[in-house]
PAKE-979163 format. One record per residue (C-alpha): residue number from 1; residue in one letter; chain; x, y, z. Coordinates in Angstrom, 3 decimals, padded with zeros to 6 digits. Each point is the difference from the previous one (the first is absolute). Layout:
% residues N
+-----+------+-----+----------+----------+----------+
: seq : type : mol :        x :        y :        z :
+-----+------+-----+----------+----------+----------+
: NUM :    A :   A :        X :        Y :        Z :
...
+-----+------+-----+----------+----------+----------+
END
This chain:
% residues 366
+-----+------+-----+----------+----------+----------+
: seq : type : mol :        x :        y :        z :
+-----+------+-----+----------+----------+----------+
:   1 :    M :   A :  016.159 :  083.817 :  100.956 :
:   2 :    K :   A :  001.474 : -002.932 :  001.855 :
:   3 :    K :   A :  002.812 : -000.301 : -002.595 :
:   4 :    T :   A :  000.751 :  003.712 :  000.326 :
:   5 :    T :   A :  000.175 : -000.246 :  003.793 :
:   6 :    T :   A :  002.280 : -003.025 : -000.249 :
:   7 :    L :   A :  002.263 :  001.808 : -002.464 :
:   8 :    I :   A :  000.240 :  003.091 :  002.218 :
:   9 :    L :   A :  000.767 : -002.214 :  002.993 :
:  10 :    A :   A :  002.722 : -001.831 : -001.935 :
:  11 :    I :   A :  001.596 :  003.254 : -001.148 :
:  12 :    T :   A : -000.120 :  001.372 :  003.553 :
:  13 :    I :   A :  001.704 : -003.116 :  001.336 :
:  14 :    I :   A :  002.725 :  000.236 : -002.682 :
:  15 :    V :   A :  000.610 :  003.687 :  000.802 :
:  16 :    I :   A :  000.241 : -000.774 :  003.722 :
:  17 :    I :   A :  002.475 : -002.814 : -000.715 :
:  18 :    L :   A :  002.148 :  002.264 : -002.200 :
:  19 :    I :   A :  000.011 :  002.799 :  002.581 :
:  20 :    S :   A :  000.883 : -002.492 :  002.721 :
:  21 :    L :   A :  002.812 : -001.419 : -002.136 :
:  22 :    I :   A :  001.456 :  003.459 : -000.712 :
:  23 :    F :   A : -000.234 :  000.898 :  003.687 :
:  24 :    F :   A :  001.656 : -003.294 :  000.940 :
:  25 :    L :   A :  002.875 :  000.544 : -002.410 :
:  26 :    Q :   A :  000.546 :  003.567 :  001.173 :
:  27 :    T :   A : -000.185 : -001.055 :  003.637 :
:  28 :    S :   A :  002.368 : -002.920 : -000.538 :
:  29 :    H :   A :  002.573 :  002.345 : -001.536 :
:  30 :    Q :   A : -000.380 :  002.360 :  002.916 :
:  31 :    Q :   A :  000.194 : -002.772 :  002.601 :
:  32 :    K :   A :  002.900 : -001.827 : -001.635 :
:  33 :    K :   A :  003.211 :  000.505 :  001.928 :
:  34 :    V :   A :  003.077 :  000.597 : -002.126 :
:  35 :    K :   A :  003.377 : -000.750 :  001.533 :
:  36 :    I :   A :  003.099 :  001.609 : -001.538 :
:  37 :    G :   A :  003.593 : -000.618 :  001.079 :
:  38 :    A :   A :  002.356 :  002.956 : -000.492 :
:  39 :    I :   A :  003.785 : -000.381 :  000.216 :
:  40 :    I :   A :  001.714 :  003.390 :  000.092 :
:  41 :    P :   A :  003.284 :  001.414 :  001.398 :
:  42 :    L :   A : -000.836 :  001.759 :  003.257 :
:  43 :    T :   A :  003.580 : -000.176 :  001.262 :
:  44 :    G :   A :  003.341 : -000.099 : -001.800 :
:  45 :    K :   A :  001.411 :  002.308 : -002.666 :
:  46 :    T :   A : -003.233 :  000.168 : -002.019 :
:  47 :    A :   A : -002.241 :  000.689 :  003.000 :
:  48 :    Y :   A : -000.630 :  003.505 : -001.368 :
:  49 :    L :   A : -001.963 : -001.707 : -002.788 :
:  50 :    G :   A : -001.713 : -002.591 :  002.178 :
:  51 :    L :   A : -001.387 :  002.594 :  002.381 :
:  52 :    E :   A : -001.797 :  001.641 : -002.929 :
:  53 :    N :   A : -001.248 : -003.439 : -001.094 :
:  54 :    Q :   A : -001.456 : -000.423 :  003.468 :
:  55 :    K :   A : -001.798 :  003.350 : -000.042 :
:  56 :    A :   A : -001.548 : -000.835 : -003.372 :
:  57 :    I :   A : -001.180 : -003.368 :  001.331 :
:  58 :    V :   A : -001.678 :  001.760 :  002.935 :
:  59 :    L :   A : -001.822 :  002.365 : -002.372 :
:  60 :    A :   A : -001.126 : -002.797 : -002.321 :
:  61 :    E :   A : -001.153 : -002.176 :  002.899 :
:  62 :    E :   A : -002.041 :  002.857 :  001.474 :
:  63 :    R :   A : -001.655 :  000.624 : -003.360 :
:  64 :    I :   A : -000.899 : -003.673 : -000.476 :
:  65 :    K :   A : -001.412 : -000.287 :  003.522 :
:  66 :    K :   A : -002.057 :  003.128 : -000.531 :
:  67 :    Q :   A : -001.510 : -001.545 : -003.126 :
:  68 :    F :   A : -000.459 : -003.616 :  001.099 :
:  69 :    G :   A :  000.128 :  000.034 :  003.809 :
:  70 :    D :   A :  002.625 : -000.420 :  002.712 :
:  71 :    G :   A :  000.201 : -003.768 : -000.370 :
:  72 :    S :   A :  000.334 :  000.074 : -003.780 :
:  73 :    I :   A :  003.793 :  000.045 : -000.238 :
:  74 :    E :   A :  003.097 : -000.891 :  001.973 :
:  75 :    I :   A :  003.449 :  001.080 : -001.166 :
:  76 :    V :   A :  002.835 : -001.758 :  001.794 :
:  77 :    I :   A :  003.247 :  001.979 : -000.304 :
:  78 :    E :   A :  003.419 : -001.628 :  000.384 :
:  79 :    D :   A :  003.363 :  001.792 :  000.047 :
:  80 :    S :   A :  002.419 : -001.344 : -002.626 :
:  81 :    Q :   A :  002.808 :  002.219 :  001.328 :
:  82 :    G :   A :  000.977 :  000.219 : -003.663 :
:  83 :    D :   A :  001.486 : -003.487 :  000.428 :
:  84 :    S :   A : -000.962 : -002.977 : -002.186 :
:  85 :    K :   A :  000.395 : -002.632 :  002.738 :
:  86 :    V :   A : -002.141 :  001.975 :  002.419 :
:  87 :    A :   A : -002.568 :  000.517 : -002.771 :
:  88 :    V :   A : -000.175 : -003.763 : -000.685 :
:  89 :    A :   A : -000.709 : -000.712 :  003.674 :
:  90 :    A :   A : -002.714 :  002.675 : -000.057 :
:  91 :    A :   A : -001.593 : -001.504 : -003.112 :
:  92 :    N :   A : -000.098 : -003.475 :  001.525 :
:  93 :    K :   A : -001.710 :  001.396 :  003.096 :
:  94 :    L :   A : -002.568 :  001.930 : -002.026 :
:  95 :    I :   A : -000.847 : -002.994 : -002.178 :
:  96 :    E :   A :  000.105 : -002.835 :  002.549 :
:  97 :    I :   A : -001.129 :  001.679 :  003.233 :
:  98 :    D :   A : -001.958 :  003.096 : -001.030 :
:  99 :    Q :   A : -001.360 : -001.731 : -003.132 :
: 100 :    V :   A : -000.195 :  003.182 : -002.058 :
: 101 :    D :   A : -001.853 :  000.039 : -003.316 :
: 102 :    V :   A :  002.685 :  001.944 : -001.895 :
: 103 :    L :   A :  003.417 :  001.563 :  000.559 :
: 104 :    Y :   A :  001.391 :  003.462 : -000.642 :
: 105 :    V :   A :  003.822 :  000.257 :  000.071 :
: 106 :    E :   A :  002.213 :  003.092 : -000.202 :
: 107 :    S :   A :  003.487 :  000.074 : -001.620 :
: 108 :    T :   A :  001.888 : -002.263 : -002.378 :
: 109 :    G :   A :  001.983 : -002.213 :  002.380 :
: 110 :    P :   A : -002.930 : -001.017 :  002.227 :
: 111 :    S :   A : -002.307 : -000.390 : -003.023 :
: 112 :    T :   A :  002.468 : -002.287 : -001.787 :
: 113 :    A :   A :  000.517 : -002.133 :  003.108 :
: 114 :    I :   A : -003.700 : -000.291 :  000.855 :
: 115 :    S :   A : -001.251 : -000.701 : -003.536 :
: 116 :    P :   A :  000.679 : -003.797 : -000.061 :
: 117 :    I :   A : -001.600 : -000.371 :  003.444 :
: 118 :    A :   A : -003.134 :  001.792 : -001.156 :
: 119 :    L :   A : -000.135 : -002.148 : -003.134 :
: 120 :    D :   A :  000.453 : -003.263 :  001.935 :
: 121 :    N :   A : -002.907 :  001.000 :  002.238 :
: 122 :    N :   A : -002.239 :  001.173 : -002.865 :
: 123 :    V :   A : -000.096 :  003.566 :  001.368 :
: 124 :    I :   A : -000.112 :  003.039 : -002.269 :
: 125 :    M :   A :  002.818 :  002.450 :  000.674 :
: 126 :    M :   A : -000.188 :  003.616 : -001.107 :
: 127 :    Y :   A :  003.403 :  001.617 :  000.301 :
: 128 :    S :   A :  001.436 :  003.496 : -000.276 :
: 129 :    S :   A :  003.336 : -000.221 : -001.790 :
: 130 :    S :   A :  001.366 :  000.912 : -003.400 :
: 131 :    S :   A :  001.105 : -003.606 : -000.591 :
: 132 :    K :   A : -001.799 : -001.949 : -002.747 :
: 133 :    D :   A :  002.003 : -003.157 :  000.710 :
: 134 :    I :   A : -002.492 : -001.200 :  002.615 :
: 135 :    L :   A : -002.851 : -000.076 : -002.537 :
: 136 :    S :   A :  001.758 : -002.553 : -002.207 :
: 137 :    K :   A :  000.348 : -002.424 :  002.913 :
: 138 :    N :   A : -003.288 :  000.496 :  001.821 :
: 139 :    P :   A : -003.345 :  000.040 : -001.875 :
: 140 :    L :   A : -001.709 :  001.171 :  003.201 :
: 141 :    A :   A :  002.154 :  003.141 :  000.316 :
: 142 :    I :   A : -001.187 :  003.466 : -001.040 :
: 143 :    K :   A :  002.460 :  002.870 : -000.330 :
: 144 :    A :   A : -001.154 :  003.433 :  001.161 :
: 145 :    S :   A :  002.803 :  002.409 : -000.786 :
: 146 :    D :   A :  001.662 :  002.012 : -002.723 :
: 147 :    D :   A :  001.355 : -001.685 : -003.112 :
: 148 :    P :   A :  003.782 :  000.666 : -000.071 :
: 149 :    E :   A :  000.168 : -000.557 : -003.747 :
: 150 :    Q :   A : -002.592 :  002.679 : -000.771 :
: 151 :    I :   A :  001.300 :  002.446 :  002.601 :
: 152 :    C :   A :  003.629 : -000.315 : -001.089 :
: 153 :    K :   A : -000.924 :  000.433 : -003.650 :
: 154 :    R :   A : -001.561 :  003.360 :  000.911 :
: 155 :    F :   A :  003.194 :  001.059 :  001.786 :
: 156 :    A :   A :  002.085 : -001.163 : -002.972 :
: 157 :    D :   A : -001.958 :  002.406 : -002.206 :
: 158 :    I :   A :  000.770 :  002.849 :  002.415 :
: 159 :    S :   A :  003.692 : -000.954 :  000.164 :
: 160 :    K :   A :  000.263 : -000.149 : -003.782 :
: 161 :    E :   A : -001.416 :  003.506 : -000.296 :
: 162 :    K :   A :  002.718 :  001.154 :  002.426 :
: 163 :    R :   A :  002.678 : -001.713 : -002.094 :
: 164 :    I :   A :  000.909 : -002.573 :  002.641 :
: 165 :    E :   A :  002.019 : -002.787 : -001.628 :
: 166 :    K :   A :  000.196 : -002.655 :  002.703 :
: 167 :    I :   A : -002.365 : -001.042 :  002.824 :
: 168 :    A :   A :  000.618 : -002.275 :  002.992 :
: 169 :    V :   A : -002.666 : -001.726 :  002.083 :
: 170 :    I :   A :  000.772 : -000.444 :  003.705 :
: 171 :    N :   A : -002.132 : -002.930 :  001.141 :
: 172 :    E :   A : -000.256 : -000.634 :  003.736 :
: 173 :    M :   A : -003.474 : -001.569 : -000.207 :
: 174 :    G :   A :  001.184 : -003.336 : -001.353 :
: 175 :    A :   A : -001.838 : -002.342 : -002.389 :
: 176 :    T :   A : -000.154 :  001.149 : -003.625 :
: 177 :    I :   A : -000.887 :  003.655 :  000.624 :
: 178 :    G :   A :  003.290 :  001.313 : -001.373 :
: 179 :    L :   A : -000.256 : -002.120 : -003.127 :
: 180 :    D :   A : -003.654 :  000.981 : -000.506 :
: 181 :    C :   A :  001.022 :  003.665 :  000.223 :
: 182 :    E :   A :  002.822 : -000.585 : -002.486 :
: 183 :    K :   A : -002.525 : -001.435 : -002.484 :
: 184 :    G :   A : -001.776 :  003.359 :  000.097 :
: 185 :    L :   A :  003.268 :  001.924 : -000.381 :
: 186 :    N :   A :  000.966 : -002.183 : -002.961 :
: 187 :    K :   A : -003.049 :  001.154 : -001.919 :
: 188 :    V :   A :  001.849 :  003.308 : -000.287 :
: 189 :    Y :   A :  003.666 : -000.859 :  000.675 :
: 190 :    L :   A :  002.255 : -002.723 : -001.381 :
: 191 :    Q :   A :  000.763 : -002.699 :  002.562 :
: 192 :    E :   A :  003.676 :  000.968 : -000.031 :
: 193 :    N :   A : -001.052 :  003.344 :  001.474 :
: 194 :    T :   A : -001.940 : -001.407 :  002.952 :
: 195 :    I :   A :  001.384 : -001.630 :  003.140 :
: 196 :    V :   A : -001.714 : -001.844 :  002.863 :
: 197 :    E :   A :  001.781 : -000.065 :  003.369 :
: 198 :    T :   A : -001.562 : -002.175 :  002.710 :
: 199 :    I :   A :  000.938 :  001.013 :  003.528 :
: 200 :    T :   A : -000.713 : -001.485 :  003.420 :
: 201 :    A :   A :  000.130 :  001.223 :  003.572 :
: 202 :    G :   A :  003.764 : -000.580 :  000.149 :
: 203 :    S :   A :  000.835 :  001.724 : -003.290 :
: 204 :    D :   A :  002.403 :  002.944 : -000.124 :
: 205 :    I :   A : -002.260 :  002.553 : -001.675 :
: 206 :    K :   A :  002.778 :  002.611 : -000.318 :
: 207 :    T :   A :  002.265 : -002.383 : -001.922 :
: 208 :    T :   A : -002.896 : -001.012 : -002.251 :
: 209 :    I :   A : -001.012 :  003.585 : -000.797 :
: 210 :    L :   A :  003.548 :  001.225 : -000.662 :
: 211 :    K :   A :  000.702 : -003.027 : -002.225 :
: 212 :    L :   A : -003.090 :  000.744 : -002.085 :
: 213 :    N :   A :  000.897 :  003.687 : -000.105 :
: 214 :    D :   A :  003.385 : -000.972 : -001.476 :
: 215 :    Q :   A : -001.910 : -001.952 : -002.657 :
: 216 :    D :   A : -001.688 :  003.256 : -001.079 :
: 217 :    V :   A : -003.423 : -000.898 :  001.342 :
: 218 :    G :   A : -002.172 :  003.094 : -000.410 :
: 219 :    A :   A : -003.118 : -001.149 :  001.866 :
: 220 :    F :   A : -000.893 : -002.348 :  002.836 :
: 221 :    V :   A : -003.279 : -001.845 :  000.502 :
: 222 :    F :   A : -000.375 : -000.932 :  003.664 :
: 223 :    Y :   A : -002.140 : -002.971 :  000.980 :
: 224 :    A :   A :  001.408 :  000.352 :  003.489 :
: 225 :    F :   A : -000.951 :  000.852 :  003.551 :
: 226 :    E :   A :  000.033 :  003.525 :  001.376 :
: 227 :    G :   A :  003.293 : -000.555 :  001.843 :
: 228 :    T :   A :  001.836 : -000.974 : -003.196 :
: 229 :    C :   A : -001.432 :  002.969 : -001.912 :
: 230 :    L :   A :  001.047 :  002.331 :  002.826 :
: 231 :    S :   A :  003.517 : -001.454 : -000.131 :
: 232 :    Y :   A :  000.135 :  000.731 : -003.727 :
: 233 :    Y :   A : -000.883 :  003.674 :  000.490 :
: 234 :    K :   A :  002.740 :  000.348 :  002.600 :
: 235 :    I :   A :  002.482 : -001.585 : -002.426 :
: 236 :    K :   A : -001.273 :  002.276 : -002.765 :
: 237 :    M :   A :  000.634 :  003.070 :  002.153 :
: 238 :    E :   A :  003.406 : -001.228 :  001.174 :
: 239 :    F :   A :  001.329 : -000.756 : -003.494 :
: 240 :    D :   A : -002.006 :  002.615 : -001.921 :
: 241 :    L :   A : -001.771 : -002.562 : -002.198 :
: 242 :    N :   A : -002.619 :  001.177 : -002.470 :
: 243 :    Q :   A : -002.065 : -003.015 : -001.090 :
: 244 :    L :   A : -003.749 :  000.019 : -000.451 :
: 245 :    V :   A : -001.759 : -002.037 :  002.681 :
: 246 :    F :   A : -003.274 : -001.898 : -000.383 :
: 247 :    G :   A : -002.093 : -002.248 :  002.210 :
: 248 :    P :   A : -003.166 : -000.210 :  002.110 :
: 249 :    D :   A : -000.454 :  003.148 :  002.066 :
: 250 :    G :   A : -000.322 : -002.192 :  003.085 :
: 251 :    G :   A :  003.678 : -000.789 : -000.563 :
: 252 :    V :   A :  001.732 :  002.884 : -001.793 :
: 253 :    I :   A : -001.963 :  003.007 :  001.309 :
: 254 :    T :   A : -001.208 : -000.400 :  003.573 :
: 255 :    D :   A : -000.400 :  002.494 :  002.826 :
: 256 :    N :   A :  003.006 : -001.549 :  001.704 :
: 257 :    I :   A :  002.183 :  000.405 : -003.100 :
: 258 :    I :   A : -001.140 :  003.595 : -000.553 :
: 259 :    N :   A :  000.615 :  000.899 :  003.643 :
: 260 :    T :   A :  003.418 : -001.682 : -000.002 :
: 261 :    V :   A :  001.596 :  001.213 : -003.239 :
: 262 :    G :   A : -002.261 :  002.933 : -000.909 :
: 263 :    I :   A : -002.362 :  000.188 : -002.951 :
: 264 :    E :   A :  002.528 :  002.128 : -001.908 :
: 265 :    N :   A :  002.219 : -003.112 : -000.247 :
: 266 :    L :   A : -002.799 : -001.998 : -001.627 :
: 267 :    E :   A :  000.125 :  001.923 : -003.290 :
: 268 :    D :   A : -000.171 : -002.371 : -002.994 :
: 269 :    T :   A : -001.824 : -002.581 :  002.112 :
: 270 :    F :   A : -003.063 : -001.517 : -001.646 :
: 271 :    A :   A : -002.535 : -002.068 :  001.910 :
: 272 :    Y :   A : -003.119 : -001.915 : -000.870 :
: 273 :    T :   A : -002.912 :  000.313 :  002.331 :
: 274 :    K :   A : -003.543 : -001.208 :  000.436 :
: 275 :    I :   A : -002.508 :  002.841 :  000.251 :
: 276 :    P :   A : -002.431 : -000.559 :  002.906 :
: 277 :    T :   A : -003.642 :  000.884 : -000.593 :
: 278 :    E :   A : -001.518 :  002.885 :  001.917 :
: 279 :    Y :   A : -002.299 : -002.506 :  001.699 :
: 280 :    F :   A :  002.964 : -001.920 :  001.448 :
: 281 :    R :   A :  001.921 :  003.133 :  000.966 :
: 282 :    E :   A : -002.987 :  001.213 :  002.002 :
: 283 :    E :   A : -000.543 : -003.404 :  001.642 :
: 284 :    Y :   A :  003.677 : -000.326 :  000.859 :
: 285 :    S :   A :  000.574 :  003.566 :  001.250 :
: 286 :    S :   A : -003.155 : -000.017 :  002.127 :
: 287 :    K :   A :  001.316 : -003.000 :  001.953 :
: 288 :    F :   A :  003.790 :  000.305 : -000.145 :
: 289 :    G :   A :  000.690 :  003.597 : -001.019 :
: 290 :    E :   A :  001.719 :  001.349 : -003.098 :
: 291 :    V :   A :  002.973 : -001.958 : -001.356 :
: 292 :    D :   A :  002.430 :  000.391 : -002.889 :
: 293 :    N :   A : -001.029 : -001.715 : -003.231 :
: 294 :    S :   A :  003.118 : -002.217 :  000.028 :
: 295 :    L :   A : -001.218 : -001.748 :  003.149 :
: 296 :    L :   A : -003.468 : -000.510 : -001.457 :
: 297 :    Q :   A :  001.417 : -002.128 : -002.828 :
: 298 :    K :   A : -000.378 : -003.256 :  001.901 :
: 299 :    A :   A : -003.159 :  001.075 :  001.789 :
: 300 :    V :   A : -002.015 :  000.597 : -003.176 :
: 301 :    V :   A :  000.809 : -003.400 : -001.491 :
: 302 :    T :   A : -000.601 : -001.829 :  003.279 :
: 303 :    Y :   A : -003.382 :  001.662 :  000.492 :
: 304 :    D :   A : -001.207 : -001.057 : -003.443 :
: 305 :    I :   A :  001.427 : -003.519 :  000.380 :
: 306 :    I :   A : -001.995 : -000.583 :  003.191 :
: 307 :    L :   A : -003.202 :  001.264 : -001.635 :
: 308 :    K :   A :  000.570 : -002.229 : -003.038 :
: 309 :    L :   A :  000.729 : -003.090 :  002.083 :
: 310 :    D :   A : -003.025 :  000.552 :  002.218 :
: 311 :    N :   A : -002.351 :  000.546 : -002.941 :
: 312 :    A :   A :  001.263 : -003.090 : -001.826 :
: 313 :    V :   A : -000.172 : -002.382 :  002.969 :
: 314 :    R :   A : -003.359 :  001.396 :  001.114 :
: 315 :    N :   A : -001.578 : -000.583 : -003.404 :
: 316 :    C :   A :  001.469 : -003.418 : -000.788 :
: 317 :    E :   A : -000.474 : -003.445 :  001.471 :
: 318 :    S :   A :  002.646 : -001.140 :  002.478 :
: 319 :    K :   A :  003.241 : -001.001 : -001.763 :
: 320 :    D :   A : -001.428 :  000.753 : -003.443 :
: 321 :    N :   A :  003.348 :  001.433 : -001.057 :
: 322 :    V :   A : -000.971 :  000.521 : -003.625 :
: 323 :    C :   A : -002.921 :  002.175 :  001.086 :
: 324 :    I :   A :  002.130 :  001.902 :  002.534 :
: 325 :    I :   A :  002.774 :  000.764 : -002.494 :
: 326 :    N :   A : -002.459 :  001.113 : -002.669 :
: 327 :    K :   A : -001.808 :  002.326 :  002.400 :
: 328 :    I :   A :  003.270 :  001.541 :  001.170 :
: 329 :    L :   A :  000.938 :  000.757 : -003.597 :
: 330 :    I :   A : -003.413 :  000.946 : -001.393 :
: 331 :    D :   A : -002.145 :  001.541 :  002.744 :
: 332 :    K :   A :  000.314 :  003.750 :  000.481 :
: 333 :    T :   A : -000.335 :  001.544 :  003.437 :
: 334 :    E :   A : -001.331 :  003.500 :  000.588 :
: 335 :    N :   A :  002.055 :  002.535 :  001.957 :
: 336 :    T :   A :  003.358 : -001.714 : -000.315 :
: 337 :    A :   A :  003.332 :  001.464 :  001.113 :
: 338 :    I :   A :  001.354 :  000.122 : -003.571 :
: 339 :    E :   A : -002.035 :  001.281 : -002.919 :
: 340 :    S :   A :  000.900 : -002.624 : -002.588 :
: 341 :    Y :   A :  001.883 : -003.244 : -000.572 :
: 342 :    D :   A :  001.359 : -001.843 : -003.007 :
: 343 :    I :   A : -001.272 : -003.572 :  000.201 :
: 344 :    G :   A :  002.082 : -002.817 : -001.461 :
: 345 :    E :   A :  000.214 : -003.763 :  000.427 :
: 346 :    R :   A : -000.121 : -000.224 :  003.818 :
: 347 :    I :   A :  001.492 :  003.475 :  000.176 :
: 348 :    V :   A : -001.675 :  003.052 :  001.539 :
: 349 :    S :   A :  002.340 :  002.879 : -000.813 :
: 350 :    P :   A : -000.741 :  003.512 :  001.303 :
: 351 :    V :   A :  000.380 :  002.796 : -002.545 :
: 352 :    S :   A :  002.910 :  002.202 :  001.113 :
: 353 :    A :   A :  001.197 :  003.519 : -000.773 :
: 354 :    I :   A :  003.637 :  001.099 : -000.328 :
: 355 :    Y :   A :  001.283 :  003.240 :  001.502 :
: 356 :    T :   A :  003.381 :  001.657 :  000.477 :
: 357 :    I :   A :  001.635 :  002.457 :  002.372 :
: 358 :    D :   A :  000.562 :  003.321 : -001.758 :
: 359 :    N :   A :  001.252 :  003.021 :  001.963 :
: 360 :    G :   A : -001.216 : -001.567 :  003.243 :
: 361 :    E :   A : -003.490 : -000.715 : -001.354 :
: 362 :    K :   A : -001.696 : -003.263 : -000.974 :
: 363 :    I :   A : -001.006 :  000.300 : -003.666 :
: 364 :    R :   A : -002.035 : -002.659 : -001.811 :
: 365 :    V :   A :  001.591 : -000.975 : -003.305 :
: 366 :    N :   A : -001.823 : -003.146 : -001.122 :
+-----+------+-----+----------+----------+----------+
END
């Protein structure tokens, strides 16, 4: 009888210890404060994207606080102005003064400039840009954006069906995006039938387009800002050009472009787009009102990035970068902004759909 009582007492003590341990672990996760630094363009020519980034950050932060408490997360936002030098200064502040756990950076130029600083300071940087170049130089970088090679291969298939013989890539985003896109095109087209033109803020877009038109280019892929895409449509109307156009719908088919040139002048335009989940649409519209899908393109990725970063930091020991990276890539979050992602080696790529403008209507084709 005494042995039985002792055994029961021992088991009870073990159960109490286990329950206490589970409660402690859960409580520690809830009480742990995660600090994320976000560098996005709130002013400058890409502010139309940064403002949607900011709204997504607000939504994600509210969700995290609702789950873990008001003191569970702090997101410090800095304006990059779309400028690499400004972005570098912002990164130094976030790392040295604010002492953030991780960084989120929007756009290719700022991401490329900040990457070595993040690496030198042993800080994980998740960035939203089509550039893969950063990954080869920074083992602590994680890319969260479309894969230009895969996307451009899909457009090459469409172009081939339409008997297009030559395609040009207009790359305003810098890095290796244009070349990555060309790799996808070259899975369908010979290299002699693909061209990559890199342009900058001072480039004469009209001269570039007319030169390529004279070279019998039948389709353009635009990795360019809204302003450049709008300039192309005006040139197309002025000179009665008839190329196919392809790019992200946040660049080639925006409300501003439609309102300026008219949707009837966007015939033969193809765009790839991320499809927001109903959950995110409802969350977003309830706080900010309805918005065109093209503007949600940055918001959906940003929202999921913040959730992934918070989950990873919250469930890993401080500065355990291996754990944080693995959790970002492996852990699945419920009620995300995008339904599914393709996961690669430090790449989180949202699955996109392709649609075209046909008789003034958006029609999904792929």
